[in-house]
C-alpha positions, 0 to 999 in steps of 0.5 A, spaced: 773 555 435 765 554 437 764 549 443 761 544 438 768 544 434 772 544 441 768 538 444 769 534 437 776 535 437 777 533 444 773 527 443 778 525 437 784 527 441 782 522 447 780 517 442 787 517 439 790 517 445 786 511 447 788 507 441 795 509 442 795 505 448 795 499 444 802 500 442 804 498 449 803 491 446 809 488 442 803 484 438 800 491 436 807 494 434 808 488 429 802 489 426 802 496 426 809 497 423 809 491 419 803 494 415 807 500 415 813 497 411 808 493 407 804 498 404 809 503 403 813 498 399 808 496 395 804 503 393 811 506 392 813 500 387 806 500 383 807 508 382 814 507 380 813 501 375 811 506 369 817 510 370 822 504 370 819 501 364 819 507 360 826 508 362 828 501 360 825 502 353 818 499 354 811 503 352 806 505 357 802 500 354 806 495 357 806 498 363 799 498 364 798 491 362 803 489 367 799 493 372 793 490 370 795 483 370 797 484 377 791 487 379 787 481 376 791 476 380 790 481 387 783 480 386 783 472 385 787 472 391 783 476 395 777 472 394 780 465 395 784 468 401 777 470 404 774 463 402 780 459 405 781 463 412 774 459 414 777 452 414 780 450 421 787 448 418 788 455 415 794 458 418 793 466 418 800 467 420 803 463 415 799 465 409 800 472 411 808 472 411 807 468 405 804 474 402 809 478 404 815 474 402 812 473 395 811 481 395 818 483 397 821 477 392 817 480 386 819 487 387 826 485 387 826 480 381 822 486 377 828 490 378 833 485 375 828 484 369 828 486 362 823 482 358 816 484 358 813 477 359 818 476 365 816 483 368 809 481 367 810 474 371 813 478 376 807 483 377 802 477 377 806 474 383 806 480 386 799 481 385 798 474 388 802 476 394 798 482 395 792 479 395 794 473 400 796 479 405 790 484 404 785 479 404 786 477 411 789 483 414 783 485 418 782 477 420 789 477 422 788 483 427 782 479 430 786 473 431 792 476 434 789 482 438 782 479 439 775 482 437 775 487 443 782 490 441 780 491 433 778 498 433 784 501 437 789 496 433 786 499 427 786 506 429 793 506 431 796 502 425 792 507 421 796 513 425 803 509 424 802 508 417 800 515 416 807 517 419 810 512 415 808 515 409 811 522 411 817 518 413 819 513 408 816 515 402 820 521 401 826 517 402 825 513 396 825 519 392 831 521 395 835 515 393 832 515 386 835 522 385 842 520 388 843 514 385 839 515 378 837 508 378 830 505 379 833 499 380 836 501 387 830 504 389 826 498 388 831 494 392 830 499 398 822 498 397 823 490 397 827 491 403 821 495 406 817 489 405 822 484 407 822 488 414 815 487 415 816 479 414 822 479 419 817 483 424 812 477 423 817 472 425 817 475 432 810 474 433 810 468 437 815 471 442 810 477 442 804 473 444 808 469 449 811 476 452 804 479 452 801 472 455 806 473 461 805 480 462 797 478 463 798 473 468 803 477 472 798 483 472 792 478 474 797 475 480 798 482 482 790 483 482 788 477 486 794 478 491 
């Protein structure tokens, strides 16, 4: 290994360790693990939709229409969410949690439906939820972690997400193979997103904890 390559690897390793220190904050843990459960549940579900619909007797064209409808709704909410976030009355935490709740509920509802129009309605609702959450994801990190912690929070979240893909993704496939049911797998994926929602319920408590710790550290520094 050349000197330049060793230096590059060393810088990456030091940067990674520095980013992971942010996970000492409960706020960062909620953001990182919330994103991990949300993304794993969403992407695994979208990849599963064509196979589930085909197994239920629908055509791949029907599945394509459903996914396309979800994508359009996602795009609309990404634009709308970005615009609304500029207003003082806009509550980012409530909006983010609403998007999570819509996503999780849509996944669960889809698993119970047989009619293509109703499936499409569920997918449109899913797109609205996903667009709401993703449109303000970076803004949420800034809002709850501060601009100075955006880079380490983003980096730590990315690493946790990568590990989550390796740990949570195969689990859904194992459940599908064991049960022979796409519906059961979708219930698990819906549960992933609901876990993210529940984590965000505790964000005010995490903020209070970090505030008390900062005040204690400030007192110890001045004493």
